[in-house]
py3Dmol code that shows the C-alpha trace and the ligand (Angstrom):
import py3Dmol

protein = """\
ATOM      1  CA  MET A   1     101.814  82.831 130.865  1.00  0.00           C
ATOM      2  CA  THR A   2      98.621  81.066 131.662  1.00  0.00           C
ATOM      3  CA  LEU A   3      97.143  81.589 135.121  1.00  0.00           C
ATOM      4  CA  PRO A   4      98.436  78.360 136.509  1.00  0.00           C
ATOM      5  CA  GLU A   5     101.985  79.228 135.221  1.00  0.00           C
ATOM      6  CA  LEU A   6     101.915  82.634 136.779  1.00  0.00           C
ATOM      7  CA  SER A   7     100.544  81.002 139.898  1.00  0.00           C
ATOM      8  CA  ALA A   8     103.566  78.704 140.004  1.00  0.00           C
ATOM      9  CA  ALA A   9     106.014  81.641 139.429  1.00  0.00           C
ATOM     10  CA  PHE A  10     104.505  83.741 142.152  1.00  0.00           C
ATOM     11  CA  GLN A  11     104.547  80.788 144.580  1.00  0.00           C
ATOM     12  CA  ALA A  12     108.221  80.343 143.824  1.00  0.00           C
ATOM     13  CA  MET A  13     108.836  84.009 144.633  1.00  0.00           C
ATOM     14  CA  GLY A  14     106.963  83.556 148.064  1.00  0.00           C
ATOM     15  CA  LEU A  15     104.020  85.794 146.983  1.00  0.00           C
ATOM     16  CA  PRO A  16     100.519  85.066 148.364  1.00  0.00           C
ATOM     17  CA  GLY A  17      98.067  83.230 146.056  1.00  0.00           C
ATOM     18  CA  TYR A  18      95.549  86.202 145.647  1.00  0.00           C
ATOM     19  CA  ARG A  19      98.392  88.159 143.958  1.00  0.00           C
ATOM     20  CA  THR A  20      98.164  85.972 140.894  1.00  0.00           C
ATOM     21  CA  GLU A  21      94.690  86.805 140.186  1.00  0.00           C
ATOM     22  CA  GLN A  22      95.086  90.392 140.779  1.00  0.00           C
ATOM     23  CA  VAL A  23      98.043  90.792 138.335  1.00  0.00           C
ATOM     24  CA  PHE A  24      96.319  88.425 135.660  1.00  0.00           C
ATOM     25  CA  ARG A  25      93.342  90.651 135.500  1.00  0.00           C
ATOM     26  CA  TRP A  26      95.632  93.526 135.097  1.00  0.00           C
ATOM     27  CA  LEU A  27      97.241  91.923 132.148  1.00  0.00           C
ATOM     28  CA  GLY A  28      93.973  90.998 130.588  1.00  0.00           C
ATOM     29  CA  ARG A  29      92.866  94.540 130.783  1.00  0.00           C
ATOM     30  CA  GLY A  30      95.984  95.651 128.834  1.00  0.00           C
ATOM     31  CA  ALA A  31      98.332  96.943 131.561  1.00  0.00           C
ATOM     32  CA  GLY A  32     101.617  97.833 129.750  1.00  0.00           C
ATOM     33  CA  SER A  33     103.667  98.153 133.010  1.00  0.00           C
ATOM     34  CA  PHE A  34     103.780  97.048 136.725  1.00  0.00           C
ATOM     35  CA  GLU A  35     103.652 100.762 137.575  1.00  0.00           C
ATOM     36  CA  GLU A  36      99.916 100.840 136.328  1.00  0.00           C
ATOM     37  CA  MET A  37      98.833  98.270 138.907  1.00  0.00           C
ATOM     38  CA  THR A  38      98.061 100.774 141.531  1.00  0.00           C
ATOM     39  CA  ASP A  39      96.627  98.331 144.045  1.00  0.00           C
ATOM     40  CA  LEU A  40     100.141  96.636 144.424  1.00  0.00           C
ATOM     41  CA  SER A  41     102.620  98.201 146.873  1.00  0.00           C
ATOM     42  CA  LYS A  42     105.510 100.252 145.322  1.00  0.00           C
ATOM     43  CA  GLN A  43     107.892  97.681 146.573  1.00  0.00           C
ATOM     44  CA  LEU A  44     106.100  94.730 144.921  1.00  0.00           C
ATOM     45  CA  ARG A  45     105.818  96.546 141.737  1.00  0.00           C
ATOM     46  CA  ALA A  46     109.444  97.138 141.558  1.00  0.00           C
ATOM     47  CA  GLN A  47     110.209  93.491 142.386  1.00  0.00           C
ATOM     48  CA  LEU A  48     107.795  92.300 139.576  1.00  0.00           C
ATOM     49  CA  SER A  49     109.308  94.732 137.011  1.00  0.00           C
ATOM     50  CA  GLU A  50     112.630  93.173 137.879  1.00  0.00           C
ATOM     51  CA  ALA A  51     111.327  89.647 137.377  1.00  0.00           C
ATOM     52  CA  PHE A  52     109.078  89.926 134.301  1.00  0.00           C
ATOM     53  CA  ARG A  53     108.598  91.458 131.057  1.00  0.00           C
ATOM     54  CA  LEU A  54     105.019  92.585 130.318  1.00  0.00           C
ATOM     55  CA  THR A  55     105.041  93.582 126.718  1.00  0.00           C
ATOM     56  CA  ALA A  56     106.346  92.058 123.598  1.00  0.00           C
ATOM     57  CA  LEU A  57     105.682  94.671 120.944  1.00  0.00           C
ATOM     58  CA  VAL A  58     106.488  98.305 120.525  1.00  0.00           C
ATOM     59  CA  ARG A  59     104.522 100.479 118.053  1.00  0.00           C
ATOM     60  CA  LEU A  60     106.352 101.528 114.861  1.00  0.00           C
ATOM     61  CA  ARG A  61     103.401 102.906 112.956  1.00  0.00           C
ATOM     62  CA  ARG A  62      99.697 103.425 113.240  1.00  0.00           C
ATOM     63  CA  GLN A  63      97.560 104.403 110.305  1.00  0.00           C
ATOM     64  CA  ILE A  64      93.846 105.231 110.283  1.00  0.00           C
ATOM     65  CA  SER A  65      91.793 104.878 107.241  1.00  0.00           C
ATOM     66  CA  LYS A  66      89.875 108.071 106.403  1.00  0.00           C
ATOM     67  CA  LEU A  67      87.352 105.889 104.423  1.00  0.00           C
ATOM     68  CA  ASP A  68      86.142 103.565 107.124  1.00  0.00           C
ATOM     69  CA  GLY A  69      88.151 104.076 110.371  1.00  0.00           C
ATOM     70  CA  THR A  70      90.023 100.828 109.884  1.00  0.00           C
ATOM     71  CA  GLU A  71      93.414 100.977 111.675  1.00  0.00           C
ATOM     72  CA  LYS A  72      96.609  99.373 110.889  1.00  0.00           C
ATOM     73  CA  PHE A  73      99.573  98.933 113.395  1.00  0.00           C
ATOM     74  CA  LEU A  74     103.072  97.938 112.559  1.00  0.00           C
ATOM     75  CA  TRP A  75     104.877  96.537 115.667  1.00  0.00           C
ATOM     76  CA  ALA A  76     108.538  96.084 116.287  1.00  0.00           C
ATOM     77  CA  LEU A  77     109.321  92.628 118.090  1.00  0.00           C
ATOM     78  CA  PRO A  78     112.042  92.242 120.493  1.00  0.00           C
ATOM     79  CA  ASP A  79     114.582  90.892 118.060  1.00  0.00           C
ATOM     80  CA  GLY A  80     113.986  93.644 115.779  1.00  0.00           C
ATOM     81  CA  GLU A  81     111.719  91.980 113.229  1.00  0.00           C
ATOM     82  CA  SER A  82     108.192  93.642 112.502  1.00  0.00           C
ATOM     83  CA  VAL A  83     104.592  92.458 111.989  1.00  0.00           C
ATOM     84  CA  GLU A  84     101.292  94.104 111.367  1.00  0.00           C
ATOM     85  CA  THR A  85      97.765  94.014 113.000  1.00  0.00           C
ATOM     86  CA  VAL A  86      94.497  95.308 111.514  1.00  0.00           C
ATOM     87  CA  LEU A  87      91.530  96.545 113.521  1.00  0.00           C
ATOM     88  CA  MET A  88      88.254  96.467 111.617  1.00  0.00           C
ATOM     89  CA  ARG A  89      85.310  98.449 113.108  1.00  0.00           C
ATOM     90  CA  TYR A  90      81.901  96.611 112.334  1.00  0.00           C
ATOM     91  CA  LYS A  91      78.435  97.413 113.430  1.00  0.00           C
ATOM     92  CA  HIS A  92      78.499  94.197 115.408  1.00  0.00           C
ATOM     93  CA  GLY A  93      81.857  95.034 117.098  1.00  0.00           C
ATOM     94  CA  ASN A  94      85.568  95.362 116.663  1.00  0.00           C
ATOM     95  CA  THR A  95      87.545  92.726 115.074  1.00  0.00           C
ATOM     96  CA  VAL A  96      91.440  92.420 115.060  1.00  0.00           C
ATOM     97  CA  CYS A  97      93.269  90.694 112.369  1.00  0.00           C
ATOM     98  CA  ILE A  98      96.552  89.427 113.755  1.00  0.00           C
ATOM     99  CA  SER A  99      99.713  87.924 112.180  1.00  0.00           C
ATOM    100  CA  SER A 100     100.883  84.484 113.340  1.00  0.00           C
ATOM    101  CA  GLN A 101     104.520  84.504 111.784  1.00  0.00           C
ATOM    102  CA  VAL A 102     107.191  86.820 110.764  1.00  0.00           C
ATOM    103  CA  GLY A 103     106.738  86.263 106.718  1.00  0.00           C
ATOM    104  CA  CYS A 104     105.425  82.817 105.520  1.00  0.00           C
ATOM    105  CA  ARG A 105     106.751  80.028 103.699  1.00  0.00           C
ATOM    106  CA  MET A 106     103.641  78.838 101.898  1.00  0.00           C
ATOM    107  CA  GLY A 107     104.547  80.721  98.610  1.00  0.00           C
ATOM    108  CA  CYS A 108     101.075  81.700  97.451  1.00  0.00           C
ATOM    109  CA  ALA A 109     101.307  83.556  94.160  1.00  0.00           C
ATOM    110  CA  PHE A 110      99.155  86.381  94.939  1.00  0.00           C
ATOM    111  CA  CYS A 111     100.430  87.088  98.562  1.00  0.00           C
ATOM    112  CA  ALA A 112     102.746  89.897  99.708  1.00  0.00           C
ATOM    113  CA  SER A 113     103.396  88.132 103.045  1.00  0.00           C
ATOM    114  CA  THR A 114     105.391  85.278 101.559  1.00  0.00           C
ATOM    115  CA  ILE A 115     107.757  87.230  99.195  1.00  0.00           C
ATOM    116  CA  GLY A 116     110.684  87.088 101.575  1.00  0.00           C
ATOM    117  CA  GLY A 117     109.855  83.634 103.066  1.00  0.00           C
ATOM    118  CA  LYS A 118     109.407  82.858 106.664  1.00  0.00           C
ATOM    119  CA  VAL A 119     111.543  84.512 109.031  1.00  0.00           C
ATOM    120  CA  ARG A 120     110.230  82.842 112.338  1.00  0.00           C
ATOM    121  CA  ASP A 121     107.203  81.870 114.248  1.00  0.00           C
ATOM    122  CA  LEU A 122     105.459  84.453 116.562  1.00  0.00           C
ATOM    123  CA  THR A 123     105.309  83.176 120.136  1.00  0.00           C
ATOM    124  CA  ALA A 124     101.931  83.099 121.923  1.00  0.00           C
ATOM    125  CA  ALA A 125     102.850  86.119 124.019  1.00  0.00           C
ATOM    126  CA  GLU A 126     103.629  88.195 120.728  1.00  0.00           C
ATOM    127  CA  MET A 127     100.046  87.154 119.283  1.00  0.00           C
ATOM    128  CA  LEU A 128      98.285  87.752 122.585  1.00  0.00           C
ATOM    129  CA  ASP A 129      99.962  91.277 122.788  1.00  0.00           C
ATOM    130  CA  GLU A 130      98.915  91.916 119.163  1.00  0.00           C
ATOM    131  CA  VAL A 131      95.186  91.633 120.387  1.00  0.00           C
ATOM    132  CA  ILE A 132      95.837  93.581 123.846  1.00  0.00           C
ATOM    133  CA  ARG A 133      98.136  96.414 122.508  1.00  0.00           C
ATOM    134  CA  THR A 134      95.753  97.007 119.559  1.00  0.00           C
ATOM    135  CA  GLY A 135      92.710  97.538 122.025  1.00  0.00           C
ATOM    136  CA  VAL A 136      94.901  99.761 124.225  1.00  0.00           C
ATOM    137  CA  GLU A 137      96.251 102.006 121.519  1.00  0.00           C
ATOM    138  CA  ALA A 138      92.995 102.312 119.597  1.00  0.00           C
ATOM    139  CA  GLY A 139      91.210 102.785 122.835  1.00  0.00           C
ATOM    140  CA  CYS A 140      88.435 100.199 122.202  1.00  0.00           C
ATOM    141  CA  ARG A 141      87.284  96.826 123.312  1.00  0.00           C
ATOM    142  CA  VAL A 142      88.231  93.965 120.961  1.00  0.00           C
ATOM    143  CA  ASP A 143      85.287  91.683 120.445  1.00  0.00           C
ATOM    144  CA  GLY A 144      86.624  89.336 117.894  1.00  0.00           C
ATOM    145  CA  ILE A 145      89.849  87.952 116.387  1.00  0.00           C
ATOM    146  CA  VAL A 146      90.705  86.633 112.884  1.00  0.00           C
ATOM    147  CA  LEU A 147      93.908  84.892 112.129  1.00  0.00           C
ATOM    148  CA  MET A 148      94.315  86.262 108.883  1.00  0.00           C
ATOM    149  CA  GLY A 149      97.247  88.393 108.805  1.00  0.00           C
ATOM    150  CA  ILE A 150     100.887  87.679 107.947  1.00  0.00           C
ATOM    151  CA  GLY A 151     101.739  83.879 108.366  1.00  0.00           C
ATOM    152  CA  GLU A 152     100.264  80.525 108.254  1.00  0.00           C
ATOM    153  CA  PRO A 153      98.761  79.829 111.695  1.00  0.00           C
ATOM    154  CA  LEU A 154      98.533  75.995 111.312  1.00  0.00           C
ATOM    155  CA  ASP A 155     102.409  76.094 110.389  1.00  0.00           C
ATOM    156  CA  ASN A 156     102.944  77.482 114.016  1.00  0.00           C
ATOM    157  CA  PHE A 157     100.475  74.993 115.619  1.00  0.00           C
ATOM    158  CA  ASP A 158     101.672  74.926 119.302  1.00  0.00           C
ATOM    159  CA  ASN A 159     102.132  78.656 119.645  1.00  0.00           C
ATOM    160  CA  VAL A 160      98.820  79.387 118.022  1.00  0.00           C
ATOM    161  CA  VAL A 161      97.062  76.879 120.209  1.00  0.00           C
ATOM    162  CA  ARG A 162      98.626  78.414 123.340  1.00  0.00           C
ATOM    163  CA  PHE A 163      97.585  81.943 122.108  1.00  0.00           C
ATOM    164  CA  LEU A 164      93.925  80.714 121.703  1.00  0.00           C
ATOM    165  CA  THR A 165      93.852  79.384 125.395  1.00  0.00           C
ATOM    166  CA  LEU A 166      95.310  82.547 126.765  1.00  0.00           C
ATOM    167  CA  VAL A 167      93.166  84.957 124.839  1.00  0.00           C
ATOM    168  CA  ASN A 168      90.020  82.942 125.638  1.00  0.00           C
ATOM    169  CA  ASP A 169      90.545  82.955 129.348  1.00  0.00           C
ATOM    170  CA  PRO A 170      87.770  84.617 131.207  1.00  0.00           C
ATOM    171  CA  ASP A 171      90.133  86.235 133.693  1.00  0.00           C
ATOM    172  CA  GLY A 172      92.236  87.379 130.811  1.00  0.00           C
ATOM    173  CA  ALA A 173      91.390  88.939 127.407  1.00  0.00           C
ATOM    174  CA  ASN A 174      88.167  86.857 127.591  1.00  0.00           C
ATOM    175  CA  ILE A 175      87.494  86.529 123.866  1.00  0.00           C
ATOM    176  CA  GLY A 176      84.986  83.729 123.112  1.00  0.00           C
ATOM    177  CA  MET A 177      86.026  81.032 120.735  1.00  0.00           C
ATOM    178  CA  ARG A 178      82.994  81.707 118.566  1.00  0.00           C
ATOM    179  CA  HIS A 179      84.406  85.257 118.016  1.00  0.00           C
ATOM    180  CA  ILE A 180      87.674  83.816 116.753  1.00  0.00           C
ATOM    181  CA  SER A 181      88.357  82.773 112.986  1.00  0.00           C
ATOM    182  CA  LEU A 182      91.442  80.765 111.926  1.00  0.00           C
ATOM    183  CA  SER A 183      92.394  80.913 108.316  1.00  0.00           C
ATOM    184  CA  THR A 184      94.683  78.352 106.701  1.00  0.00           C
ATOM    185  CA  CYS A 185      95.933  77.617 103.243  1.00  0.00           C
ATOM    186  CA  GLY A 186      94.831  74.053 103.844  1.00  0.00           C
ATOM    187  CA  LEU A 187      97.500  71.877 105.961  1.00  0.00           C
ATOM    188  CA  VAL A 188      95.451  68.779 106.277  1.00  0.00           C
ATOM    189  CA  ASP A 189      97.259  67.069 109.029  1.00  0.00           C
ATOM    190  CA  ALA A 190      97.081  70.127 111.096  1.00  0.00           C
ATOM    191  CA  ILE A 191      93.374  70.715 110.361  1.00  0.00           C
ATOM    192  CA  ASP A 192      92.860  67.088 111.713  1.00  0.00           C
ATOM    193  CA  LYS A 193      94.942  67.941 114.875  1.00  0.00           C
ATOM    194  CA  LEU A 194      93.078  71.181 115.218  1.00  0.00           C
ATOM    195  CA  ALA A 195      89.564  69.273 114.935  1.00  0.00           C
ATOM    196  CA  ALA A 196      90.799  66.882 117.773  1.00  0.00           C
ATOM    197  CA  LEU A 197      90.882  69.912 120.113  1.00  0.00           C
ATOM    198  CA  ARG A 198      87.241  70.637 119.443  1.00  0.00           C
ATOM    199  CA  LEU A 199      87.591  74.331 119.986  1.00  0.00           C
ATOM    200  CA  GLN A 200      84.346  76.150 118.853  1.00  0.00           C
ATOM    201  CA  LEU A 201      86.219  78.698 116.524  1.00  0.00           C
ATOM    202  CA  THR A 202      85.490  79.063 113.072  1.00  0.00           C
ATOM    203  CA  LEU A 203      87.900  77.476 110.603  1.00  0.00           C
ATOM    204  CA  SER A 204      88.330  79.297 107.295  1.00  0.00           C
ATOM    205  CA  VAL A 205      90.124  77.403 104.339  1.00  0.00           C
ATOM    206  CA  SER A 206      91.850  79.314 101.694  1.00  0.00           C
ATOM    207  CA  LEU A 207      90.635  77.371  98.532  1.00  0.00           C
ATOM    208  CA  HIS A 208      91.136  79.901  95.767  1.00  0.00           C
ATOM    209  CA  ALA A 209      90.238  77.234  93.256  1.00  0.00           C
ATOM    210  CA  PRO A 210      87.857  74.216  92.932  1.00  0.00           C
ATOM    211  CA  ASP A 211      90.419  72.076  90.984  1.00  0.00           C
ATOM    212  CA  ASP A 212      93.968  70.854  91.348  1.00  0.00           C
ATOM    213  CA  GLU A 213      95.186  72.342  88.036  1.00  0.00           C
ATOM    214  CA  THR A 214      94.241  75.940  88.956  1.00  0.00           C
ATOM    215  CA  ARG A 215      94.904  75.690  92.670  1.00  0.00           C
ATOM    216  CA  SER A 216      98.372  74.407  92.012  1.00  0.00           C
ATOM    217  CA  ARG A 217      99.094  77.444  89.780  1.00  0.00           C
ATOM    218  CA  LEU A 218      98.203  79.693  92.860  1.00  0.00           C
ATOM    219  CA  MET A 219      99.278  77.658  95.765  1.00  0.00           C
ATOM    220  CA  PRO A 220     102.362  75.497  96.062  1.00  0.00           C
ATOM    221  CA  VAL A 221     100.893  73.859  99.033  1.00  0.00           C
ATOM    222  CA  ASN A 222      98.577  72.157  96.629  1.00  0.00           C
ATOM    223  CA  ALA A 223     101.371  69.837  95.540  1.00  0.00           C
ATOM    224  CA  ARG A 224     101.297  68.456  99.106  1.00  0.00           C
ATOM    225  CA  TYR A 225      97.527  68.359  99.801  1.00  0.00           C
ATOM    226  CA  GLY A 226      95.313  68.304  96.773  1.00  0.00           C
ATOM    227  CA  VAL A 227      91.811  69.698  96.628  1.00  0.00           C
ATOM    228  CA  ASP A 228      90.066  66.228  97.286  1.00  0.00           C
ATOM    229  CA  GLN A 229      92.219  66.020 100.431  1.00  0.00           C
ATOM    230  CA  VAL A 230      91.205  69.405 101.525  1.00  0.00           C
ATOM    231  CA  TYR A 231      87.599  68.928 100.984  1.00  0.00           C
ATOM    232  CA  ALA A 232      87.827  65.603 102.941  1.00  0.00           C
ATOM    233  CA  ALA A 233      89.541  67.199 105.764  1.00  0.00           C
ATOM    234  CA  CYS A 234      86.780  69.934 105.976  1.00  0.00           C
ATOM    235  CA  GLU A 235      84.118  67.125 106.024  1.00  0.00           C
ATOM    236  CA  ARG A 236      86.031  65.502 108.961  1.00  0.00           C
ATOM    237  CA  TYR A 237      86.495  68.828 110.755  1.00  0.00           C
ATOM    238  CA  PHE A 238      82.697  69.391 110.542  1.00  0.00           C
ATOM    239  CA  ARG A 239      81.880  65.916 111.773  1.00  0.00           C
ATOM    240  CA  THR A 240      84.374  66.192 114.768  1.00  0.00           C
ATOM    241  CA  THR A 241      83.728  69.754 115.896  1.00  0.00           C
ATOM    242  CA  GLY A 242      80.084  70.276 114.753  1.00  0.00           C
ATOM    243  CA  ARG A 243      81.421  73.761 113.091  1.00  0.00           C
ATOM    244  CA  ARG A 244      81.019  74.124 109.331  1.00  0.00           C
ATOM    245  CA  VAL A 245      84.319  75.383 107.559  1.00  0.00           C
ATOM    246  CA  SER A 246      83.929  78.432 105.445  1.00  0.00           C
ATOM    247  CA  TYR A 247      85.985  78.909 102.305  1.00  0.00           C
ATOM    248  CA  GLU A 248      87.962  81.883 101.127  1.00  0.00           C
ATOM    249  CA  TYR A 249      88.294  82.530  97.483  1.00  0.00           C
ATOM    250  CA  ALA A 250      90.188  85.477  96.003  1.00  0.00           C
ATOM    251  CA  LEU A 251      89.337  86.286  92.434  1.00  0.00           C
ATOM    252  CA  VAL A 252      92.313  86.531  90.111  1.00  0.00           C
ATOM    253  CA  ARG A 253      91.605  87.645  86.681  1.00  0.00           C
ATOM    254  CA  ASP A 254      91.629  84.943  84.051  1.00  0.00           C
ATOM    255  CA  VAL A 255      93.143  82.490  86.441  1.00  0.00           C
ATOM    256  CA  ASN A 256      90.240  81.211  88.747  1.00  0.00           C
ATOM    257  CA  ASP A 257      87.334  83.514  87.957  1.00  0.00           C
ATOM    258  CA  THR A 258      85.663  81.877  84.869  1.00  0.00           C
ATOM    259  CA  PRO A 259      82.201  80.576  84.908  1.00  0.00           C
ATOM    260  CA  TRP A 260      83.588  77.078  84.584  1.00  0.00           C
ATOM    261  CA  HIS A 261      85.355  77.711  88.070  1.00  0.00           C
ATOM    262  CA  ALA A 262      82.170  78.912  89.598  1.00  0.00           C
ATOM    263  CA  ARG A 263      80.260  75.789  88.214  1.00  0.00           C
ATOM    264  CA  GLU A 264      82.834  73.407  89.571  1.00  0.00           C
ATOM    265  CA  LEU A 265      82.904  75.074  93.021  1.00  0.00           C
ATOM    266  CA  VAL A 266      79.036  74.508  93.009  1.00  0.00           C
ATOM    267  CA  ARG A 267      79.560  70.985  92.105  1.00  0.00           C
ATOM    268  CA  ARG A 268      81.794  70.361  94.940  1.00  0.00           C
ATOM    269  CA  LEU A 269      80.087  72.430  97.618  1.00  0.00           C
ATOM    270  CA  ARG A 270      76.524  72.117  96.965  1.00  0.00           C
ATOM    271  CA  GLY A 271      74.922  70.545  99.894  1.00  0.00           C
ATOM    272  CA  THR A 272      77.768  70.897 102.207  1.00  0.00           C
ATOM    273  CA  GLY A 273      76.205  74.044 103.828  1.00  0.00           C
ATOM    274  CA  SER A 274      79.645  75.725 103.455  1.00  0.00           C
ATOM    275  CA  HIS A 275      79.964  79.445 102.945  1.00  0.00           C
ATOM    276  CA  VAL A 276      82.258  80.937 100.487  1.00  0.00           C
ATOM    277  CA  ASN A 277      83.804  84.273 101.174  1.00  0.00           C
ATOM    278  CA  LEU A 278      84.676  85.828  97.828  1.00  0.00           C
ATOM    279  CA  ILE A 279      87.627  88.271  98.089  1.00  0.00           C
ATOM    280  CA  ARG A 280      88.592  91.023  95.569  1.00  0.00           C
ATOM    281  CA  LEU A 281      92.166  90.484  95.002  1.00  0.00           C
ATOM    282  CA  ASN A 282      94.513  93.199  96.414  1.00  0.00           C
ATOM    283  CA  TYR A 283      96.846  94.021  93.783  1.00  0.00           C
ATOM    284  CA  VAL A 284     100.525  93.439  94.941  1.00  0.00           C
ATOM    285  CA  SER A 285     103.036  94.913  92.535  1.00  0.00           C
ATOM    286  CA  GLU A 286     105.678  92.200  92.855  1.00  0.00           C
ATOM    287  CA  ARG A 287     103.204  89.512  91.932  1.00  0.00           C
ATOM    288  CA  GLY A 288     101.657  90.721  88.696  1.00  0.00           C
ATOM    289  CA  LEU A 289      98.297  89.111  89.196  1.00  0.00           C
ATOM    290  CA  MET A 290      95.228  91.310  88.520  1.00  0.00           C
ATOM    291  CA  PRO A 291      91.918  91.471  90.380  1.00  0.00           C
ATOM    292  CA  SER A 292      88.735  90.426  88.508  1.00  0.00           C
ATOM    293  CA  SER A 293      86.338  92.968  86.997  1.00  0.00           C
ATOM    294  CA  GLU A 294      83.239  93.876  89.008  1.00  0.00           C
ATOM    295  CA  ASP A 295      81.223  92.336  86.302  1.00  0.00           C
ATOM    296  CA  THR A 296      83.155  89.164  86.648  1.00  0.00           C
ATOM    297  CA  VAL A 297      82.871  89.140  90.439  1.00  0.00           C
ATOM    298  CA  ARG A 298      79.051  89.630  90.036  1.00  0.00           C
ATOM    299  CA  THR A 299      78.706  86.776  87.717  1.00  0.00           C
ATOM    300  CA  PHE A 300      80.860  84.471  89.691  1.00  0.00           C
ATOM    301  CA  THR A 301      78.758  85.240  92.739  1.00  0.00           C
ATOM    302  CA  LYS A 302      75.566  84.723  90.996  1.00  0.00           C
ATOM    303  CA  ILE A 303      76.539  81.247  89.696  1.00  0.00           C
ATOM    304  CA  LEU A 304      77.296  80.213  93.193  1.00  0.00           C
ATOM    305  CA  VAL A 305      74.066  81.600  94.675  1.00  0.00           C
ATOM    306  CA  ASP A 306      71.957  80.197  92.019  1.00  0.00           C
ATOM    307  CA  GLY A 307      73.665  76.803  92.258  1.00  0.00           C
ATOM    308  CA  GLY A 308      72.724  76.686  96.099  1.00  0.00           C
ATOM    309  CA  VAL A 309      76.052  77.755  97.622  1.00  0.00           C
ATOM    310  CA  THR A 310      75.868  80.864  99.927  1.00  0.00           C
ATOM    311  CA  ALA A 311      78.394  83.177  98.951  1.00  0.00           C
ATOM    312  CA  THR A 312      79.409  86.800  99.949  1.00  0.00           C
ATOM    313  CA  VAL A 313      81.680  89.274  98.568  1.00  0.00           C
ATOM    314  CA  ARG A 314      84.057  90.634 101.451  1.00  0.00           C
ATOM    315  CA  ARG A 315      83.694  94.189 101.998  1.00  0.00           C
ATOM    316  CA  ARG A 316      86.808  96.026 101.197  1.00  0.00           C
ATOM    317  CA  LEU A 317      88.193  97.980 104.262  1.00  0.00           C
ATOM    318  CA  GLY A 318      91.125 100.283 104.765  1.00  0.00           C
ATOM    319  CA  SER A 319      92.113 100.357 101.019  1.00  0.00           C
ATOM    320  CA  ASP A 320      93.769 103.716 101.664  1.00  0.00           C
ATOM    321  CA  ILE A 321      96.291 102.395 104.260  1.00  0.00           C
ATOM    322  CA  ASP A 322      97.621  99.216 102.469  1.00  0.00           C
ATOM    323  CA  ALA A 323      95.447  97.273 105.129  1.00  0.00           C
ATOM    324  CA  ALA A 324      95.871  93.902 103.240  1.00  0.00           C
ATOM    325  CA  CYS A 325      98.064  90.886 103.669  1.00  0.00           C
ATOM    326  CA  GLY A 326     101.652  91.986 104.559  1.00  0.00           C
ATOM    327  CA  GLN A 327     101.570  95.249 102.461  1.00  0.00           C
ATOM    328  CA  LEU A 328     102.772  97.527 105.333  1.00  0.00           C
ATOM    329  CA  ARG A 329     105.657  95.211 106.315  1.00  0.00           C
ATOM    330  CA  ARG A 330     106.610  94.806 102.855  1.00  0.00           C
ATOM    331  CA  GLY A 331     106.506  98.770 102.365  1.00  0.00           C
ATOM    332  CA  GLU A 332     108.824  99.021 105.460  1.00  0.00           C
ATOM    333  CA  MET A 333     111.249  96.672 104.060  1.00  0.00           C
ATOM    334  CA  ARG A 334     111.496  98.218 100.886  1.00  0.00           C
ATOM    335  CA  LYS A 335     112.460 101.393 102.503  1.00  0.00           C
ATOM    336  CA  LEU A 336     115.434  99.714 104.536  1.00  0.00           C
TER     337      LEU A 336
END
"""
ligand_1 = """\
26
SAH
N 97.939 81.703 105.688
C 96.624 81.701 105.978
C 96.084 83.014 106.654
C 96.620 84.181 106.235
S 96.120 84.933 104.625
C 95.847 81.303 104.769
O 96.320 81.107 103.762
O 94.580 81.303 104.940
C 94.448 85.397 104.837
C 93.685 85.370 103.504
O 94.104 86.447 102.504
C 93.899 84.164 102.691
O 92.646 83.695 102.247
C 94.766 84.571 101.612
O 94.887 83.459 100.632
C 94.193 85.780 101.177
N 95.211 86.703 100.559
C 96.571 86.838 100.412
N 97.092 87.631 99.499
C 95.935 88.232 99.101
C 95.719 89.178 98.073
N 96.726 89.888 97.556
N 94.506 89.638 97.691
C 93.368 89.015 98.346
N 93.579 88.075 99.270
C 94.820 87.620 99.660
"""
view = py3Dmol.view(width=600, height=400)
view.addModel(protein, "pdb")
view.setStyle({"model": 0}, {"cartoon": {"style": "trace"}})
view.addModel(ligand_1, "xyz")
view.setStyle({"model": 1}, {"stick": {}})
view.zoomTo()
view.show()
């Protein structure tokens, strides 16, 4: 609930106005039950426990990387489904990578999350709880969020926008929009809808190929919105919001990692000021695609940088705990 919604509910129960902010602050700080709200009377706590449910997630598993302290949580949802959240510890703060759907229907050829299709959208409450419960269970402050876990956030538009409003609330979790990144496979209509909201978050677009032929091999969504449309939507997004779009590019051996692809990417992106995040493909056994060699990654990066396109290779975190893209949920499903 947003603050106004909670306020209306409390009013309907005949509670005084100041209770709303009191409870809302507890929620933002991660209270898991009304019992913890020690400045409320016992009777009020009992009354609220009857009327509301506070948490949406129950922890199934927690894995901690011995290599870099990255943590991965697998959560059970109220209907028995499961999703995962990753906590990454950087020098500049803690970032939580959250899921936006149970499964995904986008069908990207390299991705583990899409293998069983989409089961359902996550609610705003479930996404908010991914952020809050991760902070509570890991015992740390959450400084930033990336919507790069399971699911296509723009395929769950209304819930995601509601989640962003909630998590951004200064009386709630209070995470600034500039500390939030949303990653999309390139749903052009939804990118325009998001631009119109003028949120100051960072939009990342999963490009993975500079041309239609290659991109269509990797991403079925390219049949609906081709690369020209995606580039144009990113331009519009920048003009409307003043925020440059960044691109994600997972290097897949012999598919999108040749010098030709790098040069083509330079041709399309030079002068746009866009940043390219190069990702080493995480091998997913069901998918059969291989990561590029380190030499190829280096050559590819050099062509981009020499061509005037800023590019960095994403650090690999949590590789000992299956911390990438739907791998933990897949592992659990295989065991069932
Ligand atoms: N659906 C959204 C966000 C979730 S995926 C999107 O497509 O952007 C987050 C990023 O991980 C995307 O760039 C996605 O293409 C990438 N990804 C998926 N599977 C991967 C894999 N096996 N190795 C490397 N990156 C992968």
